[in-house]
N, C-alpha and C positions, 0 to 999 in steps of 0.2 A: 346870363347865369350859367355857371358850369353844370354840365349835364350829369346827374346822379348815376353812380354805377349800379348795375343790377346786382342784387344779392339773393342767394339761394335761401328759401324759407328755412326758419329755425324755429325751435320750440323751447320755451322755459316753463318749468313748473312754479307756480307762485303760491307759496304756503302762507301768505298774509291775506288771503280772501275768505270770505264767509258769506252765508246767506241767511236772510229772514223770509218767512212765509207769512204773507197776509192773506187771510181767507174769510169769506163771508160776503153777503150781498151788498155791504156798504164798503168793501175794501178800496175799489176804485174811486168812488166819490170822496171818501176820507182823504186819500193821497192827492186826488186832483185839486183840492183845496189848500194844500200845504206846499207842493213843490214847484220848481220853476219851469218845468216842461209840461207838455200836454199828454195826459194818460190816454186821451182818446186816440193817440197814435199807436198804442201798444196792441199788438196782436200776438198770436202764437207764432207768426213768421216775422215779426218784428219787435225788437227791444228798443228801448231809449235810454239816454243818460240824462239824469237830472240832479238837482240839489235841493237840500233843505237848508233855509237861511234863519238867522235870527230875525226878530221883527224889524230890526234896524237895517236889515239887508246885508248882514255879514255872513260869511260861510260857516256852515256848522257840518254838514255830511254831503257826500256825494254817493251816488250808487247807479247801477244799471237796473232797469226794471223789465222783467220777463213775465209773459203771460203763460199760464198753464190751463188747459181747457179739458176738463173731464167730463164734459157733456151735461153739466147741470146748469141750466139757465139762469138760476138765481144764485149760483155760487161763483164768484170770481176769485180766482187764486193768482196772486201776484208773488213773484220771487224777487227780492231785493239782493243785489250782490254788491258787497262794499268791503272795505278794509276791516279785516278780522278784529283788530284792536278797537274799533269803534262800533262794533256790532251791538254790544249790550247797551251803549249810550244811546244808539239809534232806536233800539227797542223801546228804551225807557220814555225817549221823547215822543215817540209814535203814540205810546200808551197814554201819555198825558193828553194828547190831542184827541184820543179816540172818544172820550165821554161815553155816550150810550149807543154809539154806532155799533152796528153788528159786524164786528171785525176781530178776528183772532190773530194775534201777533206773536209768532214764535220762531226760534231759530230752526233752521233746517238740520235735522239729525238723521243719521250721521252727517258731519260736515262733509260737503263735496270737496273734491280736489279741483283746482282750477289751473288750466295751462293757457299759454298764449302762443299762437303761431305768428311769426312775423318775418318780414322780407317780402321780396317781389312775388306776386301771384299766390300769396297766402290764401285769399279767399277762393281762388280757382281750386287750389289744393284741397280745401275744405268742402269743395261742392256748392259754394255760394257766389251769388253776384256781389261785386265790390260796391255795395251800397250801405250806408249807415244802418247799423242794427239788423241786417238781414240774418235770419235765424232759421235753423232747421234742427229737429230733434230725431235722433236715430237710436232707438233702444234707450240705454242708460246715459247717452251722451247729448248734450246741447251744444251747438256750435253757433256762435254770434260774431258777425263782422263788427268791429269796434263801432259803437253808436256815434261816438265823436268824430272820428277820422278813420275811414277804411284803410288809409296807408299804415296805420298803427299795427293792424293785424286782425287775427280771428281768435276769439275766446272760446275755450272749451272747457265745459263742466260737466262733472259726473262722479261717479265712484272712483276711488283710486285705481281699482283694477281696470275699469272701463277706460278712463283717460289714458293710462299707460299702454293699454292694447290699442287704443285709437292712434296714438302717436306711432307706435311700432308698425301699425298697418300702413302708415304713410312713409314708412322708412326714417322717422325723425329720432334721434337721440336727444334728450333734454341737454340744453346748454346752461351755462351760468346765468342766472337772472340779471346779473349786472349788464350782460350784453343787451337784454331787453330794455334795461334803464336807460342805457346810452341811445338807443333806438328811440325811445319815447322822448328823451330830452331833445334830441335832434329835430324832432318833429313838433316840438312846442307843446306837447300835451301834459298838462300839469297833474301831479299826484298829490292827494290829500295828505297832510301830515308834514310835508316838506315844502312843495310849492304853493298849496292852498293852506293857509293858516287859519285855524279855527278861531272865530270871533274877531278876525282882522281882515282877510282877504275879501275883496268884492268880485262879482263874477265878470265883469266886463274888463278889469285888470288882467284877468287870466284868459281873456279871450273865449270865455265859455258861450258867449252869444254867437260866436263864429263856429264853435265846435257843437253846435246842436243841443246845447244844454239849457236854453232859454226860449220860451214861447211867449212872445210879447202880446199875442192876440188871444191867449186862453183865458182871460179873466184874472180874478184875484188869486194871489198866493202869498205865503209869508215872506215878508221882506220885498214885496213888489215895488213899493213906493221908490225906494232909493235905486232899485235895479232899473226901473223905467225912466226916472229922472235922469240918472246917469247916461243912458242910452239916448234919450231924445234931446237932451241938452248938450251932448258931447263933452261931458265933463271928466272923462277919463285922462289921467294925467301920468300914469305910469301903466307899463304893460311888462308881462312875463316874455322874456325873449331868450333863445339859446344864445350862449357867448362861447367863443373859442379862446381858451387861455393859452397864452404864449409866455414861458417863463414865469408862470404864477403858481404858487402853492396856496390853495384856498380851502375853506371848509364853508358848510352852510352858515349863513349869518355874517360872513365877511362883507365889508363895505367895498363898493366900487366907486372910484373917485374920478371925477373930471377935473384935473388940477387940484385945487383946494376945496372943491365943493363935491359933496356926496351925491353921486348920480344914481346909485342902486344898491341892491343887496344880493349876494349869492343865496340861492334857495336850495338847490340840490346839485350834486357833482357827480360826474362819471368820467374820470380820468382828465383829458385836456377839454373836457365839453361840461358846461354848466347851464343850469337854468337860473336866470337873473331877473329880479324885478328891477326895471330900468325907467327912469324919468325921461319922457319923451322929449322934453326940452333940452336934453343932454345927448340925445342920438346924434351922431355925427362928430361929437367931440372925442378926442383920444381919451380912452378909459383905461384905468389902472387898477389891479386888485392882487393883493398878496405878492407883491414884489415883482409883477409882470403885467402884461397888457390883457385886456378882455375885449375881444372883437365881436360886436353883435353879429349873428348869424341867423337870421330869421327863417322860419320854416316856409315852404312853398306857399302855404295858405295865408301867410302874414304879409300879404302885398302892401297893406298900409304901412307897415314898418319898413319894408324895403324902400318904399317911395320917400319916406322920410329920410332914410340914410343916403339916398341918392341926391337930396337937396344940397345946394351950396351951404357950407357953414355960416352961421350968423356970428357975428362978433360976441365973443363970451362977455356976459354981463357980470359974472361973479356971483 
């Protein structure tokens, strides 16, 4: 495999992020029974990534979960960071599940600014180990190594003034968020709303079991039955995989073809790189999209995809 070139850390401001605050003595237990990951892993020094599914196991929301500790033994405060356009829907859904639990669910106001540091040695630049979810708080800033994949970068959350001052102290000028989108796609980390489709995507197609988004040993959660069955029976037939485009002009939703057979779909695009949902039984076949070719380029953690690509081609059954 070709050795990746080292890249200096960069930073991008993400205006499409927002946060909910869950407070009250039942905050952790309420969320624990709903989401795909284990809330017992969350501490003030470690955040997690998790999802909320439909009862049928289809994707609804994803978010980071942070813990805030104000010294009150009976008061657990959780911060859920997610896509800003889904925040109100997430609040409504959690409120439906709350019933009589002692939990207050409210947006964080004023809305914090979120930035992401990405490139080689970003965790070290932020003063953190390269461990999923490693977190530190300094004044008005919270720094978190991406809980899914440390190579993706470090998330920075706080007031606008504090975030901008924090980046300036590191000598970083914000770059176009499109640069981070390309970095994210190259690492096969899916984004809600484009790669993860509401009421349609399933977690294992997106590789979220390998990206620290699912705890199969935590007990029940909404949508657990389909998620567990897919995992233990090996029922995944499609996967999200980065593809390199050559001579192709595509948009999200474009079909990827293996001859006359549809082999997948473009989900998100960043220049000549795209995230695609591909049929596993078509990996290794020549793939075309948008008048050009689509070459699967699995991320380093997608060893199972790379192995399939290395297998000799089977005769196309049509």
